[in-house]
N, C-alpha and C positions, 0 to 999 in steps of 0.2 A: 177753261179756255187755254190751249197750249201757248207757251211763250214763244216769242220769235226765235228762230234758229240762230246760232252763233254766226257771225259774219264770215269768219275764216275757219271753218271746220276742216280739219285735216283728218285723214284716216289714220287710225292707230297702226303703228308698226308692231308686229308681234314680237315677243321675246326671241332672242337669237337661237338658232339651231347650232349647237356647238359640238365639237369633237368630244371625246370621252374622258380625257385626262382632267384631273382637278384643275391644273393651271389653265387649260384651254377653256374650261367652263367659266372659271372666275374671270379670265380676260375677256371672254365673249360677252359676259353680262356687264362688265365694266365699260367696254367699248360701246355697247348698246346704250348705256346710261349717258356716257360722254356725248354721243351723237345726239341723243334726245335733248339734253340740256343746252347744247350749242344751238340746235335748231330752234329752241324756244326763244333764244336771244336774237339770233340772226334775223335781220329784217324788221326788228321791232322799231317803231317810229321814235325819233328824237323829238322832244326832250323826255317823252314819257318813259323811255327805257331807263332813265336815271332818276326819275321822280319817285319819291317814297310813296308807295301805295298803301302802306299799313303804318300804324303808330310807331313801330320799331325802327322805321326808316329803311327797311329792306326794299331793294329795287333790283331789276333784272341785271343791269350792268355790274352792280356790286356783287351779286351772287356769282356771276361768271368770273369776275376779277378775283374773288376769294378762292374759287375752285382752281384757278390758275396758280395761285400761291401754294395751295395744298399740294397740287401735283408736283410743283418744283421742290417743295420742302421734302415731301415723302420720298419721291423717286430720284431726285437729283441732288438732294442734300443742301438745298438753299436755306439759309437762315432767314427767319421772319422775326423782326423785332416787335411788331405790334399787330397781332392777329385781327384786332377790331378794325384797324385801318384798312385791312385788305377787303373789307366789305364796301369800299367806296372806290370807284374808278376815278382816275384823274379828270379834272374838268375838261381838258383838251381831247380826251379820248372819245372817239366815235364808237358806235356799235360795232362796225367792222374791225376797228383796232382791237377791241376787247376780245371779239370772237377769234381773230387771227392769233393773238397772243395765247389764248387758251388752246387753240388747235396746235400751235407750235409746242407748248408745254406738254400736251398729250403725246405728240409725235416723239419728242425727246424722251419722255417717260417710257414710251413703248420701245424705243431703242434700247434702253436699259433693261427692260423686262425681256426683250428678245434674247438676252444673254443669261437669263435665269432659268435653268432647266429644273432645278430642285426647289419646290415650294417651301421646303423646310430650311433652306439656306438663307442667310442674311442678304439683304440687298447690298449690291456692291458700291456702297457709299457710306459715309459716316459723318456724324457731327462730332466735333472734339468733345471727349468726355462722355459720349453716349453711344452705346452700340446701335448698329443699324437694325431695323426691324426685319423679321423674317418675311420672305416674299408672300407667303400665305396670309399673314396678318396684314401686310400693306395692301394687298389686293382687296381683302375683305373690308378693311377700313375705308378704302377709296370707293368701293361699291356703296357702302353705307353713307358716306359723306356726299357723294354725287347723287345718289338716290334721294336723299333728304332734300337737297337743294333743287333737284329737278322737280320735285313736288311743289316746292315754293314757286319755282319759275312757271310751272303750269298755271297756278292761280294768278300770279302777277300778270302774265301775258294775256290771260283771258280778261282780266280787269282792264287792261290797256286797250285792246282792240277786238276782243271776242275770239281770238285765235285759240283753238283747242286741238287736241290730238297730239300724238308724238311721232 
C-alpha cells in the first residue's frame, strides 16, 4: 500500500544552465545551491525551524545561520571565534531574519566575486597572518559546504512539515 504523499511537495528545480567559463560554471552551481538552501528555510514554521530534529541538535535556522558565517568569513574576511556557536540562531531571530541575513551575506559575497576575473587569483581580502584563498578554491569549498548543508536542510524540512523538492 503506497504511503500518503508529502503535504508540501515542490517540483525540483533542475541544475543551472551556465555559461562556459570555469568561474561561470562554479558561480552558477553555487548560486543554485544558495537558492535551494534558503528556500528550504524560508517559510518554515516556528518554533519547529529552530527545534533540534536529530540527536546532534541540528536545526534549520542553525544551518542557515552557519552558512551565513561561512559566506562572511570566506568571501568578506570576517573573523569567527567559535564555529560551533554559528550553528545556533539567536533566540530572538525569526525565520525571516535568518533568511534575510543569509541573502545579504550572499549578495555581499557576490559583489566581491564580481570583481574576480581570474579563478587562480587570491580573493581580495585577507585575515592577518593568513593568505587569502584562491577564488577557485573558495568557490569549490563553498559549493561543498552549501551542498552538504542543503542536504541536511532537505531532510529537516521534510521532518517538520513534509515539504520536499528544491
